[in-house]
All heavy atoms as an XYZ file, in Angstrom:
1045
protein
N      82.397    119.333     81.982
C      83.017    118.032     81.810
C      84.534    118.125     82.002
O      85.131    117.261     82.626
C      82.656    117.500     80.420
C      83.241    116.171     80.127
S      82.490    114.928     81.158
C      83.165    113.485     80.486
N      85.121    119.182     81.464
C      86.564    119.350     81.591
C      86.972    119.538     83.055
O      87.993    119.014     83.495
C      87.032    120.537     80.748
C      88.522    120.845     80.773
C      89.319    119.661     80.240
C      88.813    122.083     79.967
N      86.133    120.238     83.814
C      86.456    120.457     85.226
C      86.415    119.145     86.001
O      87.222    118.947     86.916
C      85.502    121.489     85.838
C      85.827    121.848     87.268
C      87.183    122.543     87.428
O      87.808    122.969     86.466
N      87.617    122.649     88.660
N      85.522    118.234     85.662
C      85.491    116.927     86.329
C      86.777    116.150     86.080
O      87.299    115.485     86.981
C      84.284    116.118     85.863
C      82.933    116.564     86.394
C      81.814    115.740     85.767
C      82.893    116.439     87.905
N      87.294    116.239     84.869
C      88.581    115.594     84.570
C      89.714    116.249     85.348
O      90.599    115.559     85.863
C      88.868    115.646     83.070
C      88.030    114.719     82.206
C      88.299    114.990     80.732
C      88.317    113.272     82.541
N      89.682    117.570     85.432
C      90.698    118.266     86.219
C      90.648    117.837     87.680
O      91.683    117.642     88.313
C      90.501    119.776     86.139
C      90.940    120.392     84.862
C      90.816    121.901     84.971
N      90.878    122.511     83.673
C      90.085    123.453     83.246
N      89.135    123.938     84.031
N      90.219    123.949     82.037
N      89.441    117.713     88.224
C      89.284    117.307     89.618
C      89.845    115.907     89.826
O      90.597    115.657     90.777
C      87.798    117.386     90.044
C      87.350    118.846     90.121
C      87.572    116.670     91.363
C      85.850    119.017     90.277
N      89.493    114.978     88.942
C      89.975    113.603     89.083
C      91.495    113.539     88.961
O      92.165    112.930     89.815
C      89.321    112.710     88.026
N      92.047    114.154     87.937
C      93.495    114.137     87.768
C      94.198    114.914     88.874
O      95.278    114.535     89.317
C      93.899    114.667     86.385
C      93.708    113.656     85.293
C      92.781    113.876     84.298
C      94.448    112.490     85.269
C      92.591    112.952     83.289
C      94.272    111.556     84.273
C      93.330    111.778     83.269
N      93.602    116.008     89.309
C      94.181    116.769     90.411
C      94.273    115.950     91.675
O      95.296    115.960     92.370
N      93.213    115.204     91.994
C      93.234    114.353     93.186
C      94.263    113.243     93.040
O      95.028    112.961     93.962
C      91.845    113.769     93.450
C      91.804    112.907     94.677
C      91.810    113.476     95.937
C      91.757    111.532     94.575
C      91.787    112.690     97.079
C      91.736    110.736     95.702
C      91.752    111.309     96.956
N      94.307    112.618     91.876
C      95.258    111.517     91.656
C      96.693    112.013     91.789
O      97.506    111.401     92.496
C      95.017    110.871     90.276
C      93.696    110.106     90.284
C      96.178    109.959     89.891
C      93.227    109.670     88.912
N      97.024    113.108     91.144
C      98.399    113.613     91.207
C      98.743    114.157     92.583
O      99.891    114.054     93.031
C      98.651    114.650     90.116
C      98.824    114.043     88.757
C      97.908    114.295     87.748
C      99.886    113.201     88.484
C      98.056    113.725     86.496
C     100.043    112.625     87.231
C      99.124    112.886     86.236
N      97.761    114.724     93.278
C      98.000    115.205     94.639
C      98.316    114.042     95.569
O      99.246    114.110     96.382
C      96.785    115.976     95.146
N      97.579    112.962     95.430
C      97.811    111.783     96.271
C      99.154    111.131     95.913
O      99.893    110.687     96.801
C      96.628    110.799     96.117
C      96.949    109.448     96.687
C      95.398    111.366     96.780
N      99.483    111.104     94.637
C     100.792    110.567     94.237
C     101.930    111.402     94.813
O     102.923    110.855     95.305
C     100.905    110.510     92.710
C     100.178    109.372     92.025
C     100.217    109.563     90.516
C     100.782    108.041     92.411
N     101.806    112.706     94.750
C     102.844    113.579     95.304
C     102.968    113.373     96.806
O     104.088    113.325     97.348
C     102.527    115.040     94.996
N     101.854    113.224     97.483
C     101.859    112.993     98.924
C     102.556    111.668     99.253
O     103.417    111.607    100.129
C     100.428    112.998     99.443
S     100.275    112.771    101.214
N     102.195    110.611     98.551
C     102.807    109.303     98.790
C     104.296    109.291     98.497
O     105.090    108.719     99.255
N     104.695    109.922     97.418
C     106.123    109.969     97.075
C     106.907    110.827     98.058
O     108.051    110.507     98.397
C     106.310    110.465     95.641
C     105.859    109.480     94.567
C     105.899    110.144     93.193
C     106.708    108.219     94.579
N     106.312    111.913     98.535
C     106.975    112.739     99.544
C     107.201    111.947    100.826
O     108.285    111.993    101.419
C     106.148    113.989     99.836
C     106.695    114.818    100.964
C     107.793    115.639    100.772
C     106.121    114.768    102.222
C     108.302    116.398    101.815
C     106.616    115.518    103.268
C     107.715    116.342    103.068
N     106.184    111.226    101.260
C     106.323    110.425    102.475
C     107.363    109.319    102.299
O     108.159    109.053    103.198
C     104.967    109.839    102.879
C     103.931    110.854    103.350
C     102.571    110.178    103.516
C     104.365    111.536    104.631
N     107.369    108.663    101.140
C     108.346    107.602    100.888
C     109.753    108.167    100.785
O     110.707    107.562    101.285
C     107.985    106.858     99.604
N     109.909    109.325    100.158
C     111.229    109.936    100.062
C     111.760    110.273    101.452
O     112.932    110.061    101.751
C     111.172    111.187     99.196
C     112.453    111.932     99.164
C     113.560    111.626     98.433
C     112.770    113.103     99.919
N     114.546    112.544     98.691
C     114.096    113.463     99.597
C     112.069    113.879    100.822
C     114.719    114.566    100.161
C     112.687    114.975    101.383
C     113.997    115.300    101.037
N     110.900    110.768    102.311
C     111.306    111.090    103.673
C     111.688    109.858    104.464
O     112.589    109.893    105.305
N     111.024    108.753    104.191
C     111.320    107.522    104.915
C     112.615    106.886    104.433
O     113.468    106.499    105.212
C     110.153    106.537    104.773
C     110.353    105.255    105.515
C     110.301    105.228    106.899
C     110.612    104.078    104.839
C     110.490    104.049    107.592
C     110.806    102.899    105.522
C     110.737    102.881    106.905
N     112.782    106.775    103.104
C     113.951    106.094    102.554
C     115.139    107.014    102.337
O     116.277    106.565    102.338
C     113.592    105.421    101.213
C     112.753    104.200    101.379
C     111.400    104.237    101.154
C     113.328    103.008    101.778
C     110.617    103.107    101.308
C     112.561    101.872    101.931
C     111.200    101.926    101.700
N     114.871    108.278    102.074
C     115.923    109.257    101.767
C     116.866    108.749    100.685
O     118.093    108.845    100.801
C     116.693    109.629    103.016
C     115.827    110.338    104.005
C     116.612    110.810    105.157
N     115.679    111.383    106.125
C     116.026    112.255    107.007
N     117.258    112.673    107.084
N     115.149    112.732    107.840
N     116.277    108.194     99.666
C     117.064    107.653     98.564
C     117.700    108.792     97.785
O     117.084    109.844     97.581
C     116.181    106.824     97.639
N     118.904    108.564     97.359
C     119.617    109.562     96.578
C     119.276    109.453     95.109
O     118.192    109.025     94.715
N     120.217    109.811     94.307
C     120.059    109.766     92.856
C     119.941    108.312     92.401
O     120.592    107.427     92.958
C     121.266    110.449     92.197
C     121.013    110.811     90.779
N     121.253    109.942     89.749
C     120.527    111.948     90.224
C     120.932    110.523     88.607
N     120.489    111.746     88.875
N     119.147    108.045     91.371
C     118.981    106.657     90.917
C     120.284    105.990     90.468
O     120.420    104.775     90.574
C     118.015    106.762     89.741
C     117.399    108.093     89.820
C     118.279    108.952     90.663
N     121.240    106.768     89.978
C     122.513    106.176     89.546
C     123.358    105.737     90.737
O     124.145    104.808     90.626
C     123.286    107.170     88.683
C     122.611    107.453     87.361
C     123.355    108.497     86.558
O     124.431    108.958     86.997
O     122.853    108.849     85.482
N     123.196    106.399     91.879
C     123.980    106.066     93.065
C     123.493    104.766     93.697
O     124.288    103.887     94.002
C     123.881    107.205     94.101
O     124.141    108.434     93.455
C     124.876    106.996     95.215
N     122.190    104.669     93.930
C     121.612    103.482     94.551
C     120.271    103.181     93.901
O     119.218    103.581     94.396
C     121.447    103.713     96.061
C     121.144    102.441     96.822
O     121.075    101.365     96.174
O     120.994    102.522     98.053
N     120.285    102.456     92.781
C     119.042    102.228     92.047
C     118.029    101.382     92.817
O     116.825    101.561     92.657
C     119.489    101.531     90.759
C     120.849    101.016     91.039
C     121.436    101.874     92.104
N     118.502    100.486     93.666
C     117.574     99.643     94.418
C     116.802    100.479     95.438
O     115.577    100.347     95.578
C     118.328     98.477     95.100
C     117.398     97.687     96.005
C     118.952     97.576     94.058
N     117.495    101.341     96.156
C     116.822    102.195     97.139
C     115.853    103.152     96.446
O     114.761    103.403     96.956
C     117.843    102.979     97.952
N     116.240    103.654     95.286
C     115.364    104.563     94.557
C     114.114    103.832     94.072
O     112.996    104.357     94.191
C     116.105    105.190     93.375
C     115.335    106.274     92.692
C     115.284    107.546     93.241
C     114.642    106.032     91.519
C     114.561    108.553     92.628
C     113.918    107.030     90.898
C     113.876    108.292     91.453
N     114.274    102.634     93.537
C     113.124    101.856     93.082
C     112.213    101.476     94.246
O     110.987    101.502     94.121
C     113.594    100.604     92.352
N     112.813    101.169     95.377
C     112.027    100.854     96.569
C     111.244    102.072     97.023
O     110.072    101.957     97.410
C     112.946    100.371     97.698
O     113.699     99.247     97.231
C     112.169     99.978     98.927
N     111.887    103.215     96.973
C     111.213    104.450     97.362
C     110.021    104.726     96.446
O     108.924    105.036     96.916
C     112.178    105.634     97.323
C     111.513    106.952     97.687
S     112.446    108.392     97.188
C     112.255    108.351     95.417
N     110.210    104.602     95.153
C     109.128    104.870     94.208
C     107.999    103.860     94.383
O     106.818    104.214     94.421
C     109.658    104.882     92.759
C     108.518    104.933     91.755
C     110.601    106.049     92.548
N     108.356    102.585     94.523
C     107.331    101.555     94.712
C     106.535    101.747     95.979
O     105.296    101.660     95.972
N     107.218    102.033     97.071
C     106.483    102.238     98.322
C     105.710    103.557     98.289
O     104.664    103.674     98.932
C     107.436    102.201     99.519
O     108.314    103.296     99.489
N     106.201    104.528     97.543
C     105.460    105.770     97.380
C     104.148    105.556     96.643
O     103.124    106.149     96.992
N     104.168    104.685     95.638
C     102.937    104.391     94.903
C     101.949    103.618     95.771
O     100.745    103.893     95.747
C     103.265    103.608     93.629
C     104.085    104.371     92.589
C     104.449    103.462     91.424
C     103.356    105.602     92.111
N     102.453    102.668     96.547
C     101.584    101.938     97.467
C     101.043    102.883     98.542
O      99.853    102.858     98.875
C     102.325    100.741     98.091
C     101.523    100.115     99.209
C     102.656     99.704     97.033
N     101.923    103.725     99.071
C     101.496    104.701    100.074
C     100.467    105.667     99.518
O      99.534    106.071    100.221
N     100.615    106.025     98.254
C      99.652    106.934     97.624
C      98.274    106.296     97.549
O      97.258    106.971     97.751
C     100.128    107.328     96.233
N      98.221    104.999     97.289
C      96.913    104.344     97.236
C      96.262    104.296     98.620
O      95.049    104.461     98.745
C      97.036    102.934     96.645
O      97.767    102.098     97.507
N      97.078    104.103     99.644
C      96.541    104.100    101.006
C      96.071    105.501    101.396
O      94.981    105.680    101.953
C      97.594    103.566    102.003
C      97.133    103.748    103.434
C      97.908    102.118    101.714
N      96.880    106.497    101.090
C      96.505    107.882    101.387
C      95.242    108.265    100.625
O      94.328    108.887    101.176
C      97.665    108.847    101.044
C      97.209    110.288    101.038
C      98.808    108.655    102.012
N      95.167    107.895     99.370
C      94.004    108.222     98.561
C      92.726    107.583     99.076
O      91.675    108.216     99.130
N      92.816    106.322     99.490
C      91.636    105.648    100.021
C      91.203    106.250    101.348
O      90.008    106.378    101.620
C      91.930    104.162    100.192
N      92.167    106.650    102.165
C      91.844    107.206    103.475
C      91.298    108.622    103.370
O      90.389    109.000    104.108
C      93.094    107.198    104.373
O      93.641    105.873    104.377
C      92.769    107.600    105.777
N      91.835    109.394    102.467
C      91.469    110.815    102.378
C      90.368    111.095    101.361
O      89.985    112.256    101.202
C      92.704    111.626    102.024
N      89.846    110.083    100.710
C      88.880    110.313     99.641
C      87.624    111.038    100.125
O      87.204    112.032     99.516
C      88.492    108.996     98.964
C      87.480    109.116     97.822
C      88.057    109.962     96.697
C      87.090    107.749     97.318
N      87.011    110.575    101.191
C      85.751    111.183    101.654
C      85.946    112.632    102.123
O      85.214    113.525    101.679
C      85.124    110.328    102.745
N      86.920    112.914    103.013
C      87.076    114.317    103.406
C      87.542    115.215    102.256
O      87.141    116.382    102.173
C      88.100    114.292    104.541
C      88.713    112.959    104.519
C      87.788    112.046    103.795
N      88.355    114.676    101.362
C      88.796    115.474    100.217
C      87.628    115.761     99.286
O      87.514    116.865     98.744
C      89.910    114.760     99.468
N      86.745    114.793     99.107
C      85.571    115.016     98.263
C      84.684    116.110     98.854
O      84.158    116.946     98.110
C      84.786    113.721     98.098
N      84.543    116.124    100.170
C      83.753    117.181    100.807
C      84.394    118.550    100.591
O      83.700    119.530    100.291
C      83.599    116.896    102.298
N      85.710    118.630    100.723
C      86.412    119.899    100.509
C      86.318    120.338     99.050
O      86.165    121.530     98.756
C      87.874    119.775    100.934
N      86.386    119.388     98.135
C      86.296    119.710     96.710
C      84.898    120.213     96.365
O      84.742    121.197     95.633
C      86.696    118.487     95.852
C      88.192    118.224     95.987
C      86.307    118.686     94.392
C      88.646    116.908     95.409
N      83.869    119.553     96.898
C      82.493    119.999     96.643
C      82.288    121.409     97.200
O      81.684    122.270     96.546
C      81.478    118.994     97.233
C      80.079    119.579     97.279
C      81.493    117.706     96.442
N      82.806    121.657     98.396
C      82.707    122.998     98.983
C      83.407    124.032     98.107
O      82.865    125.104     97.826
C      83.307    123.009    100.387
C      83.401    124.376    101.065
C      82.016    124.928    101.344
C      84.220    124.276    102.331
N      84.617    123.709     97.655
C      85.377    124.644     96.818
C      84.669    124.901     95.491
O      84.638    126.040     95.010
C      86.784    124.110     96.573
N      84.105    123.854     94.899
C      83.416    124.025     93.622
C      82.124    124.818     93.791
O      81.822    125.690     92.985
C      83.127    122.668     92.981
C      84.357    121.929     92.513
C      85.063    122.597     91.356
O      84.403    123.223     90.516
O      86.299    122.498     91.297
N      81.368    124.521     94.832
C      80.088    125.196     95.033
C      80.275    126.668     95.380
O      79.507    127.524     94.930
C      79.293    124.498     96.127
N      81.293    126.968     96.166
C      81.520    128.352     96.591
C      82.537    129.073     95.712
O      82.893    130.215     96.002
C      81.990    128.369     98.042
N      83.014    128.419     94.661
C      84.014    128.990     93.752
C      85.264    129.449     94.496
O      85.805    130.522     94.232
C      83.439    130.153     92.960
C      82.332    129.788     92.044
C      81.866    131.004     91.291
N      80.685    130.679     90.503
C      80.065    131.542     89.736
N      80.500    132.765     89.642
N      79.019    131.191     89.064
N      85.712    128.626     95.425
C      86.912    128.963     96.205
C      88.145    128.581     95.396
O      88.458    127.413     95.245
C      86.895    128.220     97.548
C      85.738    128.557     98.475
C      85.748    127.653     99.682
C      85.811    130.009     98.890
N      88.841    129.576     94.900
C      90.017    129.346     94.066
C      91.302    129.709     94.788
O      92.373    129.708     94.201
C      89.907    130.170     92.792
C      88.738    129.758     91.954
C      88.598    130.607     90.740
N      87.450    130.121     89.969
C      86.994    130.705     88.908
N      87.562    131.805     88.474
N      85.966    130.212     88.270
N      91.220    129.996     96.043
C      92.367    130.451     96.809
C      93.386    129.335     97.016
O      93.039    128.215     97.393
C      91.890    130.963     98.174
O      92.973    131.156     99.040
N      94.630    129.666     96.783
C      95.726    128.732     97.047
C      95.733    128.341     98.522
O      95.906    127.173     98.859
C      97.058    129.398     96.650
C      98.256    128.551     96.920
C      98.588    127.499     96.091
C      99.077    128.819     98.000
C      99.696    126.718     96.335
C     100.189    128.045     98.257
C     100.504    126.995     97.418
N      95.515    129.321     99.385
C      95.531    129.053    100.825
C      94.411    128.117    101.246
O      94.606    127.289    102.143
C      95.456    130.357    101.613
C      96.677    131.252    101.519
C      96.447    132.543    102.290
C      97.900    130.541    102.028
N      93.243    128.224    100.636
C      92.160    127.305    100.984
C      92.536    125.875    100.645
O      92.383    124.970    101.471
C      90.858    127.675    100.261
C      89.797    126.609    100.428
C      89.077    126.517    101.601
C      89.546    125.683     99.426
C      88.120    125.524    101.774
C      88.602    124.691     99.584
C      87.882    124.609    100.767
N      93.022    125.644     99.440
C      93.325    124.282     99.008
C      94.489    123.679     99.791
O      94.438    122.525    100.195
C      93.597    124.259     97.502
C      92.352    124.459     96.704
N      91.891    125.704     96.347
C      91.440    123.583     96.228
C      90.773    125.573     95.665
N      90.473    124.297     95.580
N      95.528    124.468    100.015
C      96.667    123.966    100.788
C      96.263    123.736    102.240
O      96.611    122.711    102.838
C      97.862    124.945    100.672
C      98.959    124.590    101.641
C      98.394    124.945     99.251
N      95.513    124.672    102.803
C      95.080    124.529    104.188
C      94.134    123.360    104.390
O      94.245    122.617    105.374
N      93.198    123.185    103.473
C      92.254    122.068    103.587
C      92.979    120.734    103.477
O      92.711    119.802    104.250
C      91.181    122.179    102.514
N      93.907    120.628    102.551
C      94.650    119.377    102.404
C      95.534    119.119    103.621
O      95.658    117.973    104.071
C      95.494    119.412    101.131
N      96.149    120.160    104.162
C      96.944    119.993    105.376
C      96.093    119.556    106.552
O      96.482    118.693    107.337
N      94.916    120.151    106.678
C      93.999    119.785    107.749
C      93.528    118.338    107.606
O      93.471    117.588    108.590
C      92.801    120.729    107.758
C      91.766    120.509    108.849
C      92.386    120.789    110.217
C      90.576    121.411    108.623
N      93.227    117.922    106.383
C      92.814    116.538    106.135
C      93.953    115.583    106.473
O      93.749    114.563    107.135
C      92.348    116.361    104.680
C      91.030    117.096    104.459
C      92.205    114.886    104.322
C      90.621    117.222    103.012
N      95.169    115.911    106.043
C      96.318    115.048    106.329
C      96.562    114.946    107.829
O      96.820    113.852    108.356
C      97.568    115.574    105.622
N      96.471    116.067    108.519
C      96.679    116.058    109.968
C      95.590    115.261    110.672
O      95.854    114.495    111.594
C      96.739    117.487    110.504
C      97.015    117.560    111.973
C      98.286    117.271    112.459
C      96.016    117.899    112.864
C      98.547    117.329    113.814
C      96.269    117.963    114.221
C      97.545    117.668    114.702
N      94.352    115.423    110.233
C      93.239    114.685    110.843
C      93.380    113.185    110.620
O      93.158    112.385    111.540
C      91.916    115.185    110.279
N      93.770    112.798    109.406
C      93.969    111.376    109.117
C      95.141    110.842    109.926
O      95.096    109.719    110.441
C      94.178    111.156    107.602
C      94.689    109.774    107.302
C      92.880    111.415    106.861
N      96.193    111.635    110.074
C      97.370    111.217    110.827
C      97.039    110.981    112.295
O      97.524    110.045    112.909
C      98.469    112.259    110.693
C      99.685    111.942    111.481
C     100.120    112.558    112.611
C     100.646    110.926    111.208
N     101.287    111.986    113.054
C     101.622    110.975    112.214
C     100.759    109.959    110.208
C     102.713    110.105    112.242
C     101.841    109.095    110.247
C     102.799    109.173    111.250
N      96.217    111.832    112.867
C      95.903    111.705    114.292
C      94.698    110.813    114.540
O      94.341    110.585    115.696
C      95.626    113.089    114.915
O      94.558    113.711    114.229
C      96.861    113.961    114.860
N      94.075    110.299    113.494
C      92.910    109.443    113.626
C      93.254    108.188    114.428
O      94.223    107.494    114.140
C      92.417    109.029    112.228
C      91.079    108.348    112.130
C      89.987    109.341    112.493
C      90.852    107.837    110.728
N      92.503    107.945    115.461
C      92.684    106.735    116.248
C      93.717    106.823    117.348
O      93.959    105.845    118.037
N      94.336    107.961    117.529
C      95.310    108.085    118.614
C      94.600    108.481    119.895
O      93.554    109.105    119.877
C      96.395    109.140    118.294
O      95.757    110.398    118.109
C      97.172    108.760    117.061
N      95.191    108.108    120.983
C      94.621    108.467    122.276
C      94.941    109.921    122.580
O      96.032    110.399    122.331
C      95.194    107.566    123.355
C      94.832    106.110    123.151
C      95.484    105.211    124.172
O      96.035    105.713    125.149
O      95.445    103.999    123.968
N      93.988    110.624    123.153
C      94.148    112.050    123.429
C      94.577    112.281    124.877
O      94.110    113.198    125.531
C      92.861    112.779    123.127
N      95.477    111.450    125.388
C      95.912    111.584    126.777
C      96.836    112.781    126.952
O      96.812    113.440    127.977
C      96.612    110.305    127.219
N      97.636    113.042    125.974
C      98.566    114.169    126.031
C      98.067    115.320    125.181
O      97.246    115.149    124.289
C      99.948    113.757    125.504
C     100.745    112.968    126.519
O     100.412    113.054    127.710
O     101.688    112.281    126.100
N      98.592    116.485    125.484
C      98.295    117.631    124.627
C      99.350    117.753    123.540
O      99.199    118.561    122.634
C      98.252    118.928    125.446
O      99.497    119.103    126.112
C      97.113    118.881    126.442
N     100.421    116.980    123.631
C     101.488    117.025    122.629
C     101.005    116.349    121.341
O     100.160    115.458    121.356
C     102.733    116.317    123.147
N     101.558    116.796    120.239
C     101.208    116.203    118.959
C     101.889    114.858    118.806
O     102.951    114.610    119.353
C     101.620    117.122    117.807
C     100.832    118.391    117.751
C     101.448    119.618    117.907
C      99.463    118.359    117.529
C     100.722    120.788    117.857
C      98.726    119.527    117.476
C      99.358    120.747    117.636
N     101.286    114.021    118.009
C     101.853    112.712    117.696
C     103.137    112.909    116.896
O     103.210    113.803    116.038
C     100.816    111.952    116.878
C     101.198    110.578    116.513
C     100.043    109.928    115.784
N     100.417    108.587    115.375
C      99.710    107.858    114.563
N      98.583    108.315    114.085
N     100.111    106.667    114.237
N     104.171    112.102    117.149
C     105.412    112.243    116.367
C     105.129    112.064    114.867
O     104.380    111.180    114.471
C     106.297    111.115    116.889
C     105.764    110.809    118.244
C     104.285    111.098    118.187
N     105.710    112.911    114.076
C     105.510    112.874    112.634
C     104.398    113.777    112.150
O     104.093    113.799    110.963
N     103.793    114.535    113.049
C     102.687    115.410    112.648
C     103.142    116.478    111.664
O     102.402    116.823    110.737
C     102.068    116.071    113.876
O     101.453    115.114    114.697
N     104.332    116.991    111.847
C     104.843    118.018    110.927
C     105.041    117.440    109.528
O     104.767    118.119    108.526
C     106.148    118.600    111.447
N     105.477    116.200    109.458
C     105.662    115.558    108.152
C     104.307    115.318    107.485
O     104.153    115.534    106.276
C     106.444    114.229    108.316
C     106.549    113.486    107.003
C     107.814    114.496    108.897
N     103.325    114.898    108.269
C     101.978    114.693    107.717
C     101.405    116.016    107.210
O     100.795    116.060    106.136
C     101.068    114.081    108.768
N     101.601    117.087    107.971
C     101.140    118.401    107.521
C     101.831    118.820    106.226
O     101.188    119.310    105.302
C     101.394    119.447    108.598
C     100.349    119.575    109.689
C     100.864    120.469    110.812
C      99.061    120.124    109.130
N     103.134    118.626    106.165
C     103.881    118.994    104.958
C     103.406    118.191    103.752
O     103.252    118.739    102.652
C     105.375    118.790    105.177
N     103.144    116.907    103.945
C     102.646    116.073    102.852
C     101.271    116.570    102.388
O     100.988    116.618    101.182
C     102.567    114.618    103.289
N     100.434    116.962    103.335
C      99.133    117.516    102.974
C      99.258    118.834    102.251
O      98.524    119.102    101.288
N     100.172    119.683    102.688
C     100.382    120.967    102.023
C     100.846    120.757    100.583
O     100.400    121.454     99.667
C     101.397    121.811    102.780
C     100.931    122.269    104.138
C     101.852    122.585    105.114
C      99.584    122.386    104.455
C     101.444    123.015    106.374
C      99.163    122.815    105.705
C     100.103    123.137    106.671
N     101.732    119.806    100.378
C     102.208    119.514     99.020
C     101.056    118.999     98.158
O     100.886    119.422     97.015
C     103.375    118.510     99.062
C     104.610    119.191     99.633
C     103.653    117.918     97.690
C     105.754    118.258     99.922
N     100.251    118.107     98.724
C      99.106    117.579     97.978
C      98.132    118.702     97.615
O      97.624    118.745     96.489
C      98.404    116.503     98.797
N      97.881    119.608     98.558
C      96.981    120.726     98.280
C      97.513    121.649     97.198
O      96.756    122.140     96.357
N      98.818    121.876     97.212
C      99.417    122.730     96.186
C      99.324    122.085     94.804
O      99.013    122.768     93.813
C     100.876    123.027     96.535
N      99.566    120.788     94.730
C      99.457    120.082     93.448
C      98.015    120.105     92.952
O      97.749    120.363     91.778
C      99.970    118.625     93.581
C     101.450    118.599     93.934
C      99.675    117.823     92.326
C     102.370    119.156     92.884
N      97.061    119.858     93.858
C      95.653    119.902     93.461
C      95.274    121.300     92.966
O      94.579    121.435     91.957
C      94.730    119.489     94.617
C      93.287    119.546     94.199
C      92.726    118.500     93.482
C      92.504    120.662     94.453
C      91.418    118.566     93.040
C      91.203    120.743     94.016
C      90.659    119.688     93.308
O      89.366    119.777     92.859
N      95.734    122.319     93.662
C      95.407    123.684     93.251
C      95.965    123.976     91.859
O      95.293    124.619     91.044
C      95.951    124.693     94.260
C      95.690    126.104     93.867
C      94.541    126.807     94.055
C      96.591    126.982     93.197
N      94.673    128.079     93.547
C      95.935    128.205     93.008
C      97.906    126.852     92.742
C      96.536    129.285     92.383
C      98.493    127.926     92.114
C      97.816    129.121     91.948
N      97.177    123.518     91.586
C      97.776    123.752     90.263
C      96.956    123.127     89.145
O      96.833    123.695     88.060
C      99.205    123.192     90.218
C     100.283    124.047     90.841
C     101.597    123.272     90.898
C     100.459    125.330     90.070
N      96.400    121.957     89.410
C      95.691    121.235     88.352
C      94.220    121.631     88.279
O      93.696    121.890     87.192
C      95.852    119.713     88.550
C      97.333    119.338     88.417
C      95.005    118.928     87.564
C      97.666    117.926     88.803
N      93.531    121.683     89.421
C      92.085    121.889     89.386
C      91.587    123.023     90.266
O      90.538    123.588     89.992
C      91.365    120.597     89.787
N      92.287    123.335     91.324
C      91.784    124.311     92.281
C      91.719    125.731     91.759
O      90.868    126.513     92.185
N      92.604    126.069     90.837
C      92.608    127.431     90.287
C      91.350    127.738     89.498
O      91.006    128.895     89.299
C      93.815    127.630     89.364
C      95.136    127.542     90.067
C      96.278    127.775     89.130
N      96.285    126.752     88.083
C      96.912    126.858     86.939
N      97.582    127.950     86.659
N      96.890    125.890     86.062
N      90.679    126.698     89.049
C      89.482    126.886     88.227
C      88.225    126.397     88.931
O      87.233    126.085     88.270
C      89.652    126.143     86.891
O      89.905    124.767     87.160
C      90.769    126.741     86.070
N      88.236    126.332     90.247
C      87.066    125.852     90.996
C      85.828    126.668     90.646
O      85.864    127.893     90.620
C      87.314    125.969     92.502
O      88.249    125.015     92.915
N      84.745    125.963     90.376
C      83.481    126.623     90.078
C      83.391    127.204     88.686
O      82.477    127.973     88.403
N      84.296    126.842     87.793
C      84.304    127.458     86.457
C      83.099    127.051     85.617
O      82.763    127.735     84.665
C      85.589    127.125     85.717
S      85.722    125.403     85.208
N      82.417    125.994     85.954
C      81.285    125.579     85.144
C      80.039    126.404     85.399
O      79.048    126.269     84.708
C      80.968    124.115     85.323
C      81.025    123.605     86.726
C      80.721    124.265     87.879
C      81.452    122.330     87.121
N      80.914    123.460     88.947
C      81.367    122.256     88.523
C      81.885    121.212     86.434
C      81.706    121.131     89.241
C      82.227    120.095     87.155
C      82.131    120.064     88.531
N      80.076    127.293     86.387
C      78.956    128.199     86.605
C      78.963    129.318     85.581
O      77.993    130.039     85.455
C      79.014    128.822     88.013
C      78.802    127.810     89.099
C      79.776    127.591     90.052
C      77.630    127.083     89.174
C      79.578    126.664     91.049
C      77.425    126.151     90.171
C      78.409    125.943     91.108
N      80.062    129.470     84.886
C      80.194    130.543     83.913
C      80.546    131.844     84.597
O      80.225    132.066     85.756
N      81.240    132.667     83.894
C      81.624    133.961     84.443
C      81.300    135.036     83.437
O      81.315    134.807     82.235
C      83.117    133.980     84.770
C      83.463    133.009     85.867
C      84.819    133.295     86.451
O      85.128    134.473     86.654
O      85.554    132.350     86.684
N      81.050    136.206     83.937
C      80.778    137.337     83.071
C      82.090    137.824     82.475
O      83.117    137.812     83.128
C      80.124    138.459     83.860
C      78.769    138.076     84.398
C      78.195    139.193     85.205
C      76.877    138.743     85.801
N      76.325    139.705     86.702
N      81.999    138.260     81.247
C      83.184    138.807     80.601
C      83.554    140.122     81.280
O      82.726    140.783     81.895
C      82.920    139.031     79.114
N      84.787    140.498     81.161
C      85.253    141.739     81.785
C      84.452    142.916     81.244
O      84.303    143.085     80.035
C      86.735    141.934     81.512
N      83.905    143.700     82.138
C      83.144    144.873     81.753
C      81.682    144.604     81.457
O      80.914    145.518     81.211
N      81.271    143.325     81.474
C      79.880    142.999     81.198
C      79.032    143.310     82.429
O      79.407    143.006     83.540
C      79.768    141.527     80.829
C      78.359    141.107     80.446
C      78.290    139.628     80.093
O      79.255    138.921     80.238
N      77.147    139.196     79.616
N      77.876    143.894     82.214
C      76.991    144.238     83.322
C      75.959    143.149     83.515
O      75.777    142.273     82.680
C      76.313    145.583     83.047
C      77.321    146.697     82.992
C      76.602    148.011     82.832
N      77.599    149.048     82.716
C      77.771    149.993     83.631
N      77.032    150.029     84.695
N      78.682    150.912     83.452
N      75.256    143.242     84.617
C      74.281    142.223     84.978
C      72.907    142.456     84.345
O      71.911    141.940     84.825
C      74.160    142.124     86.497
C      73.719    143.432     87.125
O      74.504    144.391     87.090
O      72.614    143.486     87.626
N      72.811    143.191     83.288
C      71.549    143.394     82.601
C      70.918    144.753     82.834
O      69.963    145.126     82.168
N      71.431    145.496     83.748
C      70.873    146.842     83.988
C      71.532    147.838     83.043
O      72.578    147.574     82.462
C      71.093    147.248     85.441
O      72.464    147.381     85.687
N      70.913    148.976     82.910
C      71.426    150.004     82.025
C      72.523    150.830     82.676
O      73.050    151.744     82.071
C      70.295    150.943     81.582
C      69.336    150.232     80.668
O      69.693    149.230     80.080
N      68.120    150.749     80.584
N      72.846    150.538     83.919
C      73.874    151.289     84.609
C      73.332    152.547     85.252
O      74.071    153.329     85.809
N      72.049    152.774     85.124
C      71.454    153.977     85.702
C      70.955    153.745     87.091
O      70.707    152.734     87.557
C      70.308    154.452     84.825
């Protein structure tokens, strides 16, 4: 039960971090004391952007989460890489494949996905598959060791 809460909160915070990163890059707002209107606009659009990102990435992220939980994949690289791949795939979704060049902004989309994957890993990915139970250190699988 606790792992399900971690997964839900991990996804929510990962999507929020992704949306805020994208909004910060777009507005480049400084400190709130310098320009409070630009900062508030950045935060507001980041929250709206997070909801759009979350709705778009929910299905592929759920597949990656199920894979990680079933296979007990706790690797930082898996979670960051999967989130980057999902972000890149969503970013290029619907574009024409006439050129071999990447769509402008692909590096930013990848970076946003990497940040989301890192946040998810911090909250839930480090404990992927923990509900299967683990053997205590030094515990054997029931054999006498002979």
